Backbone and ligand atoms as CSV (ligand in chain L), in Angstrom:
chain,resi,resn,atom,element,x,y,z
A,1,UNK,N,N,122.195,66.368,58.983
A,1,UNK,CA,C,121.187,65.618,59.722
A,1,UNK,C,C,119.813,65.886,59.114
A,2,UNK,N,N,119.122,64.813,58.864
A,2,UNK,CA,C,117.787,64.997,58.296
A,2,UNK,C,C,116.721,64.994,59.392
A,3,UNK,N,N,115.878,65.998,59.376
A,3,UNK,CA,C,114.767,66.051,60.330
A,3,UNK,C,C,113.467,65.909,59.569
A,4,UNK,N,N,112.646,65.073,60.062
A,4,UNK,CA,C,111.325,64.909,59.455
A,4,UNK,C,C,110.540,66.212,59.619
A,5,UNK,N,N,109.691,66.508,58.669
A,5,UNK,CA,C,108.937,67.756,58.686
A,5,UNK,C,C,108.147,67.919,59.984
A,6,UNK,N,N,107.468,66.850,60.403
A,6,UNK,CA,C,106.660,66.946,61.628
A,6,UNK,C,C,107.529,67.167,62.860
A,7,UNK,N,N,108.735,66.593,62.800
A,7,UNK,CA,C,109.665,66.760,63.913
A,7,UNK,C,C,110.093,68.231,64.030
A,8,UNK,N,N,110.310,68.836,62.877
A,8,UNK,CA,C,110.672,70.266,62.842
A,8,UNK,C,C,109.538,71.113,63.404
A,9,UNK,N,N,108.340,70.818,62.944
A,9,UNK,CA,C,107.163,71.577,63.405
A,9,UNK,C,C,107.054,71.469,64.920
A,10,UNK,N,N,107.232,70.257,65.414
A,10,UNK,CA,C,107.090,70.009,66.854
A,10,UNK,C,C,108.178,70.721,67.656
A,11,UNK,N,N,109.414,70.720,67.111
A,11,UNK,CA,C,110.536,71.414,67.772
A,11,UNK,C,C,110.284,72.913,67.831
A,12,UNK,N,N,109.828,73.475,66.710
A,12,UNK,CA,C,109.547,74.912,66.669
A,12,UNK,C,C,108.428,75.246,67.653
A,13,UNK,N,N,107.422,74.392,67.704
A,13,UNK,CA,C,106.303,74.607,68.634
A,13,UNK,C,C,106.797,74.584,70.081
A,14,UNK,N,N,107.653,73.595,70.393
A,14,UNK,CA,C,108.180,73.451,71.759
A,14,UNK,C,C,109.034,74.638,72.165
A,15,UNK,N,N,109.960,75.030,71.283
A,15,UNK,CA,C,110.851,76.146,71.610
A,15,UNK,C,C,110.083,77.454,71.633
A,16,UNK,N,N,109.103,77.576,70.745
A,16,UNK,CA,C,108.261,78.774,70.717
A,16,UNK,C,C,107.473,78.921,72.010
A,17,UNK,N,N,106.929,77.813,72.508
A,17,UNK,CA,C,106.164,77.853,73.765
A,17,UNK,C,C,107.061,78.284,74.917
A,18,UNK,N,N,108.271,77.720,74.943
A,18,UNK,CA,C,109.221,78.053,76.002
A,18,UNK,C,C,109.524,79.553,76.001
A,19,UNK,N,N,109.803,80.073,74.806
A,19,UNK,CA,C,110.103,81.509,74.691
A,19,UNK,C,C,108.903,82.337,75.128
A,20,UNK,N,N,107.722,81.926,74.708
A,20,UNK,CA,C,106.508,82.670,75.053
A,20,UNK,C,C,106.298,82.689,76.570
A,21,UNK,N,N,106.473,81.534,77.214
A,21,UNK,CA,C,106.263,81.461,78.664
A,21,UNK,C,C,107.305,82.286,79.424
A,22,UNK,N,N,108.536,82.320,78.914
A,22,UNK,CA,C,109.566,83.149,79.550
A,22,UNK,C,C,109.209,84.632,79.438
A,23,UNK,N,N,108.665,85.021,78.297
A,23,UNK,CA,C,108.250,86.417,78.114
A,23,UNK,C,C,107.122,86.751,79.097
A,24,UNK,N,N,106.155,85.849,79.238
A,24,UNK,CA,C,105.031,86.076,80.161
A,24,UNK,C,C,105.541,86.174,81.598
A,25,UNK,N,N,106.447,85.265,81.955
A,25,UNK,CA,C,107.025,85.260,83.302
A,25,UNK,C,C,107.782,86.562,83.574
A,26,UNK,N,N,108.582,86.979,82.599
A,26,UNK,CA,C,109.352,88.217,82.733
A,26,UNK,C,C,108.443,89.434,82.845
A,27,UNK,N,N,107.377,89.448,82.067
A,27,UNK,CA,C,106.410,90.547,82.103
A,27,UNK,C,C,105.767,90.632,83.487
A,28,UNK,N,N,105.341,89.470,84.017
A,28,UNK,CA,C,104.683,89.446,85.334
A,28,UNK,C,C,105.654,89.861,86.436
A,29,UNK,N,N,106.890,89.372,86.359
A,29,UNK,CA,C,107.854,89.618,87.429
A,29,UNK,C,C,108.422,91.034,87.383
A,30,UNK,N,N,108.846,91.495,86.196
A,30,UNK,CA,C,109.573,92.764,86.125
A,30,UNK,C,C,108.682,93.958,85.792
A,31,UNK,N,N,107.619,93.733,85.050
A,31,UNK,CA,C,106.747,94.846,84.686
A,31,UNK,C,C,105.611,94.991,85.686
A,32,UNK,N,N,104.944,93.889,86.015
A,32,UNK,CA,C,103.808,93.950,86.930
A,32,UNK,C,C,104.229,93.820,88.405
A,33,UNK,N,N,105.462,93.443,88.655
A,33,UNK,CA,C,105.950,93.373,90.029
A,33,UNK,C,C,105.389,92.217,90.839
A,34,UNK,N,N,104.995,91.156,90.185
A,34,UNK,CA,C,104.447,89.995,90.901
A,34,UNK,C,C,105.588,89.124,91.425
A,35,UNK,N,N,105.608,88.918,92.724
A,35,UNK,CA,C,106.611,88.008,93.274
A,35,UNK,C,C,106.119,87.457,94.605
A,36,UNK,N,N,106.685,86.354,95.078
A,36,UNK,CA,C,106.201,85.766,96.330
A,36,UNK,C,C,106.514,86.665,97.509
A,37,UNK,N,N,105.655,86.627,98.515
A,37,UNK,CA,C,105.908,87.404,99.724
A,37,UNK,C,C,107.058,86.790,100.502
A,38,UNK,N,N,107.603,87.606,101.424
A,38,UNK,CA,C,108.634,87.068,102.293
A,38,UNK,C,C,107.964,86.163,103.309
A,39,UNK,N,N,108.612,85.077,103.664
A,39,UNK,CA,C,108.013,84.171,104.642
A,39,UNK,C,C,109.103,83.684,105.584
A,40,UNK,N,N,110.099,84.552,105.798
A,40,UNK,CA,C,111.240,84.099,106.578
A,40,UNK,C,C,111.003,84.169,108.074
A,41,UNK,N,N,109.996,84.937,108.499
A,41,UNK,CA,C,109.807,85.087,109.930
A,41,UNK,C,C,108.653,84.229,110.427
A,42,UNK,N,N,108.883,83.527,111.508
A,42,UNK,CA,C,107.820,82.717,112.092
A,42,UNK,C,C,107.250,83.429,113.314
A,43,UNK,N,N,106.058,83.005,113.717
A,43,UNK,CA,C,105.336,83.647,114.805
A,43,UNK,C,C,104.439,82.592,115.436
A,44,UNK,N,N,104.125,82.771,116.722
A,44,UNK,CA,C,103.218,81.839,117.387
A,44,UNK,C,C,101.777,82.238,117.058
A,45,UNK,N,N,101.047,81.418,116.297
A,45,UNK,CA,C,99.696,81.809,115.879
A,45,UNK,C,C,98.711,81.924,117.047
A,46,UNK,N,N,99.029,81.276,118.169
A,46,UNK,CA,C,98.154,81.332,119.346
A,46,UNK,C,C,98.348,82.638,120.105
A,47,UNK,N,N,99.459,83.315,119.816
A,47,UNK,CA,C,99.790,84.500,120.587
A,47,UNK,C,C,100.434,85.549,119.684
A,48,UNK,N,N,99.689,85.990,118.666
A,48,UNK,CA,C,100.260,86.950,117.706
A,48,UNK,C,C,100.513,88.312,118.353
A,49,UNK,N,N,99.805,88.596,119.459
A,49,UNK,CA,C,99.972,89.883,120.153
A,49,UNK,C,C,101.366,90.023,120.759
A,50,UNK,N,N,102.068,88.903,120.914
A,50,UNK,CA,C,103.413,88.961,121.478
A,50,UNK,C,C,104.388,89.639,120.505
A,51,UNK,N,N,104.022,89.672,119.227
A,51,UNK,CA,C,104.847,90.317,118.209
A,51,UNK,C,C,104.464,91.800,118.161
A,52,UNK,N,N,105.472,92.660,118.210
A,52,UNK,CA,C,105.231,94.106,118.232
A,52,UNK,C,C,104.268,94.589,117.140
A,53,UNK,N,N,104.472,94.081,115.923
A,53,UNK,CA,C,103.670,94.555,114.792
A,53,UNK,C,C,102.197,94.194,114.919
A,54,UNK,N,N,101.905,93.166,115.722
A,54,UNK,CA,C,100.524,92.683,115.775
A,54,UNK,C,C,99.855,92.925,117.124
A,55,UNK,N,N,100.446,93.820,117.921
A,55,UNK,CA,C,99.770,94.260,119.136
A,55,UNK,C,C,98.544,95.062,118.698
A,56,UNK,N,N,97.409,94.932,119.410
A,56,UNK,CA,C,96.181,95.615,118.971
A,56,UNK,C,C,96.390,97.097,118.653
A,57,UNK,N,N,97.233,97.789,119.441
A,57,UNK,CA,C,97.409,99.228,119.214
A,57,UNK,C,C,98.281,99.524,117.992
A,58,UNK,N,N,98.966,98.515,117.470
A,58,UNK,CA,C,99.829,98.736,116.305
A,58,UNK,C,C,99.212,98.269,114.995
A,59,UNK,N,N,97.975,97.782,115.064
A,59,UNK,CA,C,97.324,97.306,113.841
A,59,UNK,C,C,96.881,98.487,112.986
A,60,UNK,N,N,96.771,98.229,111.699
A,60,UNK,CA,C,96.299,99.256,110.780
A,60,UNK,C,C,97.430,100.043,110.143
A,61,UNK,N,N,97.046,101.209,109.622
A,61,UNK,CA,C,97.964,102.033,108.829
A,61,UNK,C,C,98.783,102.973,109.700
A,62,UNK,N,N,100.061,103.069,109.385
A,62,UNK,CA,C,100.937,103.992,110.108
A,62,UNK,C,C,101.925,104.604,109.111
A,63,UNK,N,N,102.107,105.914,109.192
A,63,UNK,CA,C,103.094,106.555,108.318
A,63,UNK,C,C,104.426,106.550,109.046
A,64,UNK,N,N,105.444,105.934,108.456
A,64,UNK,CA,C,106.736,105.819,109.133
A,64,UNK,C,C,107.752,106.836,108.636
A,65,UNK,N,N,107.535,107.352,107.435
A,65,UNK,CA,C,108.377,108.415,106.885
A,65,UNK,C,C,107.537,109.091,105.817
A,66,UNK,N,N,108.067,110.162,105.254
A,66,UNK,CA,C,107.308,110.884,104.248
A,66,UNK,C,C,106.994,109.953,103.066
A,67,UNK,N,N,105.724,109.662,102.854
A,67,UNK,CA,C,105.327,108.809,101.733
A,67,UNK,C,C,105.573,107.327,101.946
A,68,UNK,N,N,105.973,106.959,103.176
A,68,UNK,CA,C,106.219,105.532,103.466
A,68,UNK,C,C,105.265,105.069,104.559
A,69,UNK,N,N,104.608,103.969,104.298
A,69,UNK,CA,C,103.611,103.474,105.242
A,69,UNK,C,C,103.834,102.007,105.568
A,70,UNK,N,N,103.346,101.625,106.769
A,70,UNK,CA,C,103.279,100.214,107.131
A,70,UNK,C,C,101.833,99.919,107.493
A,71,UNK,N,N,101.340,98.799,107.025
A,71,UNK,CA,C,99.997,98.364,107.405
A,71,UNK,C,C,100.126,96.994,108.062
A,72,UNK,N,N,99.702,96.904,109.323
A,72,UNK,CA,C,99.725,95.632,110.032
A,72,UNK,C,C,98.309,95.071,110.109
A,73,UNK,N,N,98.194,93.800,109.791
A,73,UNK,CA,C,96.866,93.186,109.745
A,73,UNK,C,C,96.933,91.792,110.370
A,74,UNK,N,N,95.897,91.451,111.140
A,74,UNK,CA,C,95.758,90.078,111.630
A,74,UNK,C,C,94.535,89.478,110.958
A,75,UNK,N,N,94.743,88.397,110.238
A,75,UNK,CA,C,93.634,87.716,109.578
A,75,UNK,C,C,93.139,86.595,110.470
A,76,UNK,N,N,91.838,86.421,110.492
A,76,UNK,CA,C,91.248,85.268,111.183
A,76,UNK,C,C,89.912,85.013,110.520
A,77,UNK,N,N,89.361,83.849,110.723
A,77,UNK,CA,C,88.065,83.535,110.104
A,77,UNK,C,C,86.990,84.362,110.829
A,78,UNK,N,N,86.323,85.280,110.231
A,78,UNK,CA,C,86.377,85.669,108.819
A,78,UNK,C,C,86.549,87.179,108.784
A,79,UNK,N,N,87.705,87.634,109.136
A,79,UNK,CA,C,87.919,89.060,109.317
A,79,UNK,C,C,89.378,89.446,109.082
A,80,UNK,N,N,89.556,90.673,108.583
A,80,UNK,CA,C,90.885,91.285,108.592
A,80,UNK,C,C,90.862,92.331,109.687
A,81,UNK,N,N,91.719,92.190,110.663
A,81,UNK,CA,C,91.772,93.154,111.761
A,81,UNK,C,C,92.787,94.249,111.435
A,82,UNK,N,N,92.254,95.463,111.119
A,82,UNK,CA,C,93.092,96.646,110.850
A,82,UNK,C,C,93.081,97.571,112.057
A,83,UNK,N,N,92.666,97.060,113.208
A,83,UNK,CA,C,92.584,97.895,114.406
A,83,UNK,C,C,91.289,98.680,114.469
A,84,UNK,N,N,91.244,99.621,115.412
A,84,UNK,CA,C,90.027,100.404,115.641
A,84,UNK,C,C,90.254,101.864,115.241
A,85,UNK,N,N,89.182,102.526,114.822
A,85,UNK,CA,C,89.286,103.960,114.526
A,85,UNK,C,C,89.051,104.768,115.814
A,86,UNK,N,N,89.012,106.102,115.684
A,86,UNK,CA,C,88.885,106.980,116.855
A,86,UNK,C,C,87.576,106.738,117.610
A,87,UNK,N,N,86.538,106.251,116.899
A,87,UNK,CA,C,85.248,105.997,117.549
A,87,UNK,C,C,85.138,104.572,118.089
A,88,UNK,N,N,86.236,103.830,118.025
A,88,UNK,CA,C,86.197,102.463,118.533
A,88,UNK,C,C,85.550,101.463,117.591
A,89,UNK,N,N,85.397,101.875,116.320
A,89,UNK,CA,C,84.820,100.955,115.324
A,89,UNK,C,C,85.946,100.278,114.545
A,90,UNK,N,N,85.744,99.031,114.123
A,90,UNK,CA,C,86.797,98.366,113.349
A,90,UNK,C,C,87.060,99.076,112.019
A,91,UNK,N,N,88.334,99.234,111.710
A,91,UNK,CA,C,88.726,99.880,110.452
A,91,UNK,C,C,88.536,98.891,109.306
A,92,UNK,N,N,87.846,99.346,108.268
A,92,UNK,CA,C,87.618,98.470,107.111
A,92,UNK,C,C,88.190,99.073,105.837
A,93,UNK,N,N,88.738,100.298,105.985
A,93,UNK,CA,C,89.247,100.982,104.798
A,93,UNK,C,C,90.495,101.754,105.185
A,94,UNK,N,N,91.547,101.620,104.399
A,94,UNK,CA,C,92.725,102.442,104.635
A,94,UNK,C,C,92.950,103.333,103.417
A,95,UNK,N,N,93.500,104.533,103.680
A,95,UNK,CA,C,93.688,105.506,102.608
A,95,UNK,C,C,95.146,105.945,102.565
A,96,UNK,N,N,95.735,105.881,101.385
A,96,UNK,CA,C,97.115,106.342,101.208
A,96,UNK,C,C,97.188,107.207,99.954
A,97,UNK,N,N,98.122,108.181,99.937
A,97,UNK,CA,C,98.245,108.998,98.732
A,97,UNK,C,C,98.929,108.234,97.592
A,98,UNK,N,N,98.619,108.665,96.388
A,98,UNK,CA,C,99.223,108.066,95.199
A,98,UNK,C,C,100.746,108.191,95.253
A,99,UNK,N,N,101.431,107.152,94.839
A,99,UNK,CA,C,102.890,107.180,94.792
A,99,UNK,C,C,103.549,106.769,96.094
A,100,UNK,N,N,102.747,106.492,97.125
A,100,UNK,CA,C,103.358,106.113,98.402
A,100,UNK,C,C,103.817,104.652,98.370
A,101,UNK,N,N,104.789,104.374,99.234
A,101,UNK,CA,C,105.305,103.017,99.368
A,101,UNK,C,C,104.675,102.391,100.600
A,102,UNK,N,N,104.048,101.253,100.409
A,102,UNK,CA,C,103.316,100.627,101.504
A,102,UNK,C,C,103.846,99.214,101.750
A,103,UNK,N,N,104.206,98.978,103.017
A,103,UNK,CA,C,104.628,97.631,103.408
A,103,UNK,C,C,103.463,96.962,104.135
A,104,UNK,N,N,102.937,95.906,103.551
A,104,UNK,CA,C,101.869,95.152,104.191
A,104,UNK,C,C,102.488,94.015,104.988
A,105,UNK,N,N,102.099,93.924,106.268
A,105,UNK,CA,C,102.567,92.822,107.115
A,105,UNK,C,C,101.325,92.139,107.670
A,106,UNK,N,N,101.234,90.865,107.437
A,106,UNK,CA,C,100.008,90.169,107.842
A,106,UNK,C,C,100.305,88.760,108.340
A,107,UNK,N,N,99.527,88.339,109.315
A,107,UNK,CA,C,99.638,86.970,109.809
A,107,UNK,C,C,98.238,86.447,110.107
A,108,UNK,N,N,98.141,85.143,110.319
A,108,UNK,CA,C,96.841,84.520,110.587
A,108,UNK,C,C,96.828,83.895,111.970
A,109,UNK,N,N,95.660,83.989,112.624
A,109,UNK,CA,C,95.506,83.375,113.949
A,109,UNK,C,C,95.006,81.937,113.856
A,110,UNK,N,N,94.427,81.578,112.712
A,110,UNK,CA,C,93.806,80.248,112.648
A,110,UNK,C,C,94.214,79.449,111.406
A,111,UNK,N,N,93.523,79.663,110.305
A,111,UNK,CA,C,93.787,78.835,109.127
A,111,UNK,C,C,94.469,79.671,108.037
A,112,UNK,N,N,94.712,79.059,106.903
A,112,UNK,CA,C,95.324,79.770,105.786
A,112,UNK,C,C,94.293,80.716,105.166
A,113,UNK,N,N,94.691,81.971,104.985
A,113,UNK,CA,C,93.857,82.953,104.305
A,113,UNK,C,C,94.642,83.527,103.132
A,114,UNK,N,N,93.965,84.328,102.340
A,114,UNK,CA,C,94.635,85.068,101.271
A,114,UNK,C,C,94.541,86.548,101.579
A,115,UNK,N,N,95.425,87.315,100.977
A,115,UNK,CA,C,95.347,88.775,101.090
A,115,UNK,C,C,95.704,89.343,99.731
A,116,UNK,N,N,94.662,89.610,98.956
A,116,UNK,CA,C,94.880,90.160,97.627
A,116,UNK,C,C,94.248,91.535,97.554
A,117,UNK,N,N,95.033,92.511,97.102
A,117,UNK,CA,C,94.471,93.830,96.851
A,117,UNK,C,C,94.220,93.865,95.346
A,118,UNK,N,N,93.002,93.546,94.969
A,118,UNK,CA,C,92.666,93.370,93.556
A,118,UNK,C,C,92.984,94.621,92.748
A,119,UNK,N,N,93.696,94.444,91.644
A,119,UNK,CA,C,94.054,95.566,90.788
A,119,UNK,C,C,95.444,96.106,91.073
A,120,UNK,N,N,96.135,95.527,92.088
A,120,UNK,CA,C,97.524,95.891,92.369
A,120,UNK,C,C,98.348,94.594,92.341
A,121,UNK,N,N,99.657,94.697,92.633
A,121,UNK,CA,C,100.470,93.474,92.638
A,121,UNK,C,C,100.522,92.823,94.015
A,122,UNK,N,N,99.665,93.270,94.931
A,122,UNK,CA,C,99.660,92.684,96.278
A,122,UNK,C,C,98.781,91.439,96.282
A,123,UNK,N,N,99.401,90.294,96.484
A,123,UNK,CA,C,98.660,89.037,96.518
A,123,UNK,C,C,99.475,88.046,97.327
A,124,UNK,N,N,99.046,87.834,98.574
A,124,UNK,CA,C,99.830,86.982,99.460
A,124,UNK,C,C,99.000,85.851,100.031
A,125,UNK,N,N,99.673,84.745,100.298
A,125,UNK,CA,C,99.069,83.685,101.070
A,125,UNK,C,C,99.413,84.000,102.528
A,126,UNK,N,N,98.445,83.868,103.415
A,126,UNK,CA,C,98.658,84.176,104.826
A,126,UNK,C,C,98.540,82.881,105.617
A,127,UNK,N,N,99.686,82.443,106.143
A,127,UNK,CA,C,99.698,81.157,106.834
A,127,UNK,C,C,99.870,81.345,108.326
A,128,UNK,N,N,99.134,80.576,109.132
A,128,UNK,CA,C,99.357,80.656,110.576
A,128,UNK,C,C,100.783,80.218,110.893
A,129,UNK,N,N,101.460,80.968,111.755
A,129,UNK,CA,C,102.832,80.622,112.103
A,129,UNK,C,C,103.870,81.388,111.295
A,130,UNK,N,N,103.405,82.164,110.302
A,130,UNK,CA,C,104.330,82.936,109.476
A,130,UNK,C,C,103.853,84.378,109.336
A,131,UNK,N,N,104.826,85.262,109.126
A,131,UNK,CA,C,104.498,86.656,108.829
A,131,UNK,C,C,104.706,86.850,107.328
A,132,UNK,N,N,103.672,87.252,106.643
A,132,UNK,CA,C,103.774,87.533,105.205
A,132,UNK,C,C,103.981,89.021,105.014
A,133,UNK,N,N,104.996,89.367,104.213
A,133,UNK,CA,C,105.313,90.779,103.989
A,133,UNK,C,C,105.439,91.054,102.503
A,134,UNK,N,N,104.942,92.196,102.097
A,134,UNK,CA,C,105.129,92.618,100.720
A,134,UNK,C,C,105.084,94.130,100.656
A,135,UNK,N,N,106.112,94.698,100.044
A,135,UNK,CA,C,106.165,96.150,99.919
A,135,UNK,C,C,105.857,96.523,98.487
A,136,UNK,N,N,105.043,97.551,98.332
A,136,UNK,CA,C,104.668,97.947,96.981
A,136,UNK,C,C,104.488,99.448,96.894
A,137,UNK,N,N,104.551,99.954,95.674
A,137,UNK,CA,C,104.288,101.364,95.450
A,137,UNK,C,C,102.877,101.470,94.882
A,138,UNK,N,N,102.048,102.322,95.514
A,138,UNK,CA,C,100.678,102.489,95.030
A,138,UNK,C,C,100.696,103.492,93.887
A,139,UNK,N,N,100.664,102.987,92.672
A,139,UNK,CA,C,100.868,103.842,91.498
A,139,UNK,C,C,99.585,104.428,90.945
A,140,UNK,N,N,98.465,103.736,91.198
A,140,UNK,CA,C,97.215,104.159,90.576
A,140,UNK,C,C,96.187,104.609,91.601
A,141,UNK,N,N,95.468,105.660,91.235
A,141,UNK,CA,C,94.399,106.183,92.089
A,141,UNK,C,C,93.169,105.293,91.946
A,142,UNK,N,N,92.476,105.075,93.047
A,142,UNK,CA,C,91.239,104.308,92.980
A,142,UNK,C,C,90.926,103.606,94.280
A,143,UNK,N,N,89.817,102.896,94.272
A,143,UNK,CA,C,89.439,102.085,95.429
A,143,UNK,C,C,89.690,100.633,95.065
A,144,UNK,N,N,90.520,99.976,95.853
A,144,UNK,CA,C,90.880,98.601,95.554
A,144,UNK,C,C,90.332,97.697,96.657
A,145,UNK,N,N,89.683,96.639,96.245
A,145,UNK,CA,C,89.071,95.733,97.210
A,145,UNK,C,C,90.083,94.676,97.654
A,146,UNK,N,N,90.164,94.514,98.969
A,146,UNK,CA,C,91.004,93.462,99.530
A,146,UNK,C,C,90.130,92.217,99.645
A,147,UNK,N,N,90.585,91.131,99.075
A,147,UNK,CA,C,89.804,89.902,99.157
A,147,UNK,C,C,90.652,88.748,99.673
A,148,UNK,N,N,89.964,87.825,100.340
A,148,UNK,CA,C,90.597,86.588,100.768
A,148,UNK,C,C,90.438,85.601,99.614
A,149,UNK,N,N,91.544,85.139,99.081
A,149,UNK,CA,C,91.451,84.242,97.927
A,149,UNK,C,C,91.888,82.810,98.237
A,150,UNK,N,N,91.846,82.480,99.536
A,150,UNK,CA,C,92.076,81.080,99.927
A,150,UNK,C,C,90.822,80.656,100.678
A,151,UNK,N,N,90.207,79.593,100.247
A,151,UNK,CA,C,88.963,79.180,100.908
A,151,UNK,C,C,89.243,78.828,102.370
A,152,UNK,N,N,88.571,79.557,103.292
A,152,UNK,CA,C,88.899,79.407,104.708
A,152,UNK,C,C,87.698,79.004,105.556
A,153,UNK,N,N,86.554,78.761,104.929
A,153,UNK,CA,C,85.391,78.325,105.696
A,153,UNK,C,C,84.112,78.943,105.165
A,154,UNK,N,N,83.053,78.752,105.921
A,154,UNK,CA,C,81.698,79.060,105.483
A,154,UNK,C,C,81.499,80.539,105.128
A,155,UNK,N,N,82.198,81.444,105.811
A,155,UNK,CA,C,82.003,82.876,105.530
A,155,UNK,C,C,83.226,83.483,104.836
A,156,UNK,N,N,83.932,82.644,104.113
A,156,UNK,CA,C,85.119,83.066,103.344
A,156,UNK,C,C,84.833,84.324,102.515
A,157,UNK,N,N,83.665,84.364,101.882
A,157,UNK,CA,C,83.309,85.481,101.008
A,157,UNK,C,C,83.060,86.783,101.778
A,158,UNK,N,N,82.958,86.708,103.103
A,158,UNK,CA,C,82.722,87.913,103.911
A,158,UNK,C,C,84.028,88.622,104.271
A,159,UNK,N,N,85.155,88.015,103.948
A,159,UNK,CA,C,86.453,88.607,104.308
A,159,UNK,C,C,86.859,89.606,103.249
A,160,UNK,N,N,86.679,90.881,103.565
A,160,UNK,CA,C,87.124,91.897,102.613
A,160,UNK,C,C,87.375,93.226,103.328
A,161,UNK,N,N,88.045,94.103,102.652
A,161,UNK,CA,C,88.328,95.447,103.138
A,161,UNK,C,C,88.605,96.302,101.897
A,162,UNK,N,N,88.968,97.549,102.117
A,162,UNK,CA,C,89.212,98.442,100.983
A,162,UNK,C,C,90.498,99.236,101.183
A,163,UNK,N,N,91.260,99.368,100.111
A,163,UNK,CA,C,92.411,100.274,100.115
A,163,UNK,C,C,92.097,101.379,99.121
A,164,UNK,N,N,92.084,102.624,99.625
A,164,UNK,CA,C,91.827,103.748,98.717
A,164,UNK,C,C,93.134,104.508,98.475
A,165,UNK,N,N,93.433,104.726,97.223
A,165,UNK,CA,C,94.604,105.516,96.852
A,165,UNK,C,C,94.086,106.837,96.283
A,166,UNK,N,N,94.447,107.930,96.942
A,166,UNK,CA,C,93.943,109.223,96.493
A,166,UNK,C,C,95.043,110.090,95.882
A,167,UNK,N,N,94.617,111.058,95.101
A,167,UNK,CA,C,95.541,111.924,94.353
A,167,UNK,C,C,96.299,112.851,95.288
L,1,LIG,CU1,CU,89.870,83.961,104.709
L,1,LIG,CU2,CU,88.943,82.920,102.776
């Protein structure tokens, strides 16, 4: 079979691109741990408190076993509710030791928000009516900013918090 030179070039380019994109996809999925959050559970966005995980007293960070944590968060315009600290002030920063496994569970009371812990593989879309879950291992020490990466209104840029991973 005779192939024109340009046809060969184009075929090599096409197959090369495919291979390259598969490598990038594999790197993101298996090395960086990027994958979609679970979205199998539904919830009434008008009454998120009816769900055990989102009762006001259950919000925020909780250690469930040695080195295992759960963080429950309710997102709303324009705030992440991590519960209250001992002084009755809203929690804006959570701290976990390096190497711990953290399950983030988050839902929205109003519109679609984002929940990205910049610099880690935690990046979820938060939809009203659904519980978004993602479990991750905090491998690196540092302060990571939580940002809302879905435009949710006029004060979208005010939605942030901090996750600190300490040695
Ligand atoms: Cu919430 Cu943007």
